[in-house]
Legacy VTK file of the C-alpha trace (Angstrom):
# vtk DataFile Version 3.0
C-alpha trace
ASCII
DATASET POLYDATA
POINTS 60 float
-46.649 16.917 1.599
-44.875 20.232 2.080
-42.262 21.157 -0.492
-39.579 21.040 2.195
-40.557 17.512 3.293
-40.349 16.385 -0.332
-36.641 17.297 -0.306
-35.795 15.185 2.750
-33.509 12.241 2.007
-32.134 9.416 4.154
-29.300 10.599 6.362
-30.524 14.182 6.679
-30.906 15.625 10.178
-34.245 17.130 11.227
-36.251 18.377 14.184
-39.986 18.024 14.778
-41.376 21.565 15.266
-44.010 20.462 17.796
-41.829 17.944 19.686
-38.536 19.616 20.625
-38.186 17.070 23.450
-37.618 14.348 20.813
-34.263 15.934 20.005
-32.399 15.662 16.748
-33.611 13.057 14.258
-32.092 11.342 11.257
-34.307 10.607 8.252
-34.394 6.872 7.497
-36.785 6.980 4.518
-39.232 9.246 2.704
-41.659 7.238 0.580
-45.005 8.520 -0.625
-45.214 11.178 2.056
-44.468 8.738 4.884
-41.268 9.881 6.562
-39.445 7.561 8.951
-37.155 9.372 11.368
-34.975 8.016 14.165
-35.054 10.633 16.949
-32.416 10.616 19.709
-34.902 10.826 22.571
-37.993 9.182 21.027
-36.655 6.455 18.774
-38.038 5.533 15.366
-41.195 7.399 14.333
-43.184 7.257 11.080
-44.704 10.644 10.256
-47.306 11.766 7.727
-45.578 14.442 5.667
-48.973 16.002 4.919
-49.556 16.728 8.609
-46.159 17.926 9.838
-43.339 19.890 8.236
-40.013 18.759 9.637
-37.259 21.312 10.078
-33.928 20.425 8.440
-30.824 20.908 10.598
-27.568 21.862 8.922
-25.416 23.046 11.833
-25.185 20.057 14.236
LINES 1 61
60 0 1 2 3 4 5 6 7 8 9 10 11 12 13 14 15 16 17 18 19 20 21 22 23 24 25 26 27 28 29 30 31 32 33 34 35 36 37 38 39 40 41 42 43 44 45 46 47 48 49 50 51 52 53 54 55 56 57 58 59
């Protein structure tokens, strides 16, 4: 898992770098590299933190 993904906590806002159409997402959980995010346009998605580095959003 990337160092940045390791810092993600429930409630944090993120974007998927390869899926901008999913919109803004809110982290639901981050357990053992499995990150569950609820995206506005895609719904709930479980991601492998070893395969994708989510981008934190601080200004929305």
